[in-house]
N, C-alpha and C positions, 0 to 999 in steps of 0.2 A: 504493500500500500504506500503510495507516495505521501510525502510530508504535507502537500497541499490538500490531500483528501483525508487527513487524520480524523478518525472518528473515535471519540472517547470510549475507552473500555471501562464501563462502570464497575465491572467485577474487579478489575485491577485497581481502580480508584478506591473501591471499598476495602481491598486488602491493605493499601497504603494508609487509609484512614484508621483501620484497625491496628496496624503496627504503631501508628502515631498514638492512638488511644492507650495501648498497653504501656508504651513508654511514658506517656504523660501521667498515667494513673499511679506511677510509683510515688507513694506518699513520704517523701524524704523528711519532711518536718516531723511527721509522726514517728518514723523509724529512728531518726537521730535522737529525738527526745527519749525514746525507750532505751536505746543502746547506751547513751552517754549519761543520762540523768535518771533513768528508771521511772520516767513519768510519761503520761499521755498528754500531749500539748493541747488536746481537745478539751481538757478539763481546766485549762489555765487561760487567763486573759480573755480574749474574744472568742476562744475556742476554734479559731481558724488554723488551718494547717500551713498557711503561707509563711514566708520568711519574716514578715513584720511581727507577727505574734510570737514566732520562735525567738526573734531578737529581743523582744520586750520581756519575755518570761524566762527564757533559758540562756540568754546572754549573747553577746556579739559573735562569738566564735561559731556557735551552732546556727545563729541567724544568717551569717554570711555564707556558711556552708550550704544551708538550705537554699539561699538565693541562687548560688552558683549551680547547684544540682538541679533546681527547678528550671533555670534557664537552659541548662544543657539538655534536659529531656524535651525541650521544645526545639532546639537547634538540631540535635542528632538525627531524629527520624527524617527531617527535611533534607539534611545533607546526605543521608544514606540512600535516597531514592536513586536507583541506577540510571546512568545517562541514557541508556537505550530503553527507557521506560516505554511500554506499549510496543516494543519491538523495533523502534526507529530512533534516530537522533533528533527527531522533531522537537523544537524548543517549546512549542505549545503543550505537547504531551507531557514533557518533563515538568513544565510549570504546573500543570494540573496535578501531577503526581505529588509534587512538593506541597502544593496548597492543601491537598487532601491529608497528607501526613501532618502538616502544621495544624490544621483544624482539629484533627483527631487528638493531637497532643494536648491542645488547650482544653478541649472537652474532657479528656481523661484527667487532667489536673483538677478541673472544677468539680467533676463528678466521678471520683475514683471508686471503683467497685471494691477496692481493698480497704476502704474506710467508710463503708455504709453509704457510698455515693455522695459524700460530703467532702469537699476539698478546699483548695484555696480560691482566691479571686482571679487568678490567671495572669497577673501582671508580669511576673518573672518568666513564666513559660511563654507568654506572648512575646516578650522581649527576645527570648532565644529564637523563636520562629522568625521574627523580624530580622534578627542578625543574620540568619541563614538566607532569607529570601531577598532582603533589601537593606544592606548595611547602611546606606545613606539615611533611610527612614528610621532605622534603629538609632543612629547618631542624633537625629532630631528629637526623637522620643526621649533619649537619655538626657540630652541637654535641657529640655523643658522640664523633665522630671526633677533633675538635680537642682536646678535654679528654683523651682517652685517649692520643693521641700526645704531648701536652704533658707528661703525667705519666710515661709509660713510654718514649717515643721509639721505640715499635714501630709501624710503619705497618700491619703485618699484623694486630696486635691491634686497632688503631683501626678498620681496615676491617671486621673481623669484628663487633666490638661495634656499630659503626655500622649494619651490614647487619641485624643482629638488631633493633636499635632501630627502624629504619624499617619493618621488617616488622610489628612490634608496633604501631607508630604508625598504619600503614595500617588495622589492625583497629580500633584505638581511635578513630580520627578519622572512621570511617565507621559509626556505630552503625546496626545493622539492615541494613548492606550489606556484611558481611564476606565474602560470596561474590561480590563485584563483580569484573569483569575486572582492575581496577587492583590489588585486593588479591591476587589470584592471581599476577599478574605480580610484585608486590613480594616475595611469598613465594618464588617461583621464582628471582628474581634474587638474593635473599639466600642461598638454598641454593647457587646457582652460585658466588657469591663465596666462601662458606665452603669449597666443594670445591676451588676454584682455589688456595686458600691452604693446602692440606693439607701441602705440603712445609714451609711456614713454621712450622706447628704442631709438626712433628717437630723442627725446629731450635730452637724455643722450649723444648721439653721437654729438649733436650740442652744448652741454654744457649749455642747457637751462632748464634742469630738476630742479625743486625746491627741496631744501633740507627740511627735516622735521624739523619744529620748535618745539623744546621740550617745549618752552614757547609760546603757541599759543596766538594770539591777536584776539579776537572775533571781527567780523564786527559790526559796529555801527548800 
C-alpha cells in the first residue's frame, strides 16, 4: 500500500493505545511510598497518586522520583512505536501510532487498574508525551508552568496555564497542520487536565487552595 493511500489500522492503533495504557497505569507514587516509607500515599494529603502529593507528604526525594517516572511512562511508549508502524515508513501512520500510545499512557495514569482506577491528574505523564511528540511545545509548557508556580506557588494554576499554553503552541508550531493527530491529542489532553483540576479551581475561588511548599515536610 502506498504512503498516499495509508488507511489507519484501528487494530494496530488499539494495540499501541493498550501498550501506552499499561505503561501509564504503573502507579509509581503508590509503589514508592510503600517501598521506601511503608505507607499508602492515598491515605495522606489529597490522596492523589501524583508527584505533588508525594512531594508534600513523603518528601522531595520521592516526589521528584515520582515526577520523573510518571513523565517517563508517558514518553517511553510514544518513543517505542516502531518506525515502520502499519507496515510502511509513512509519517502519518507513525504519528497516529504515537498519538494512540500517548493517549493510552495518560488515561492509564489517570485511571490505573492497579489502584482501583484512581490515579493522578496526568500533568507529568502528559509532559512526557509532549516531550516525545513535540519538544518545542513541551518547552513552552515547562516555561509557563515554572514561571506560574514560581510567582503564585499554585501547582494547579501552573498546570492549567501550562496545558492551555501547549495546546496553543501545538496550533502555532504546526502552520497549515492544525488538524494533525498531534494537535488533537494536545487539545484533548489539555481539556482533560483542566477537568481533572476542577476541584482545585473551587478551592482557589474560596481561597482554600494550598500553596506548594518548596521545602516539603514529610509525614511522620
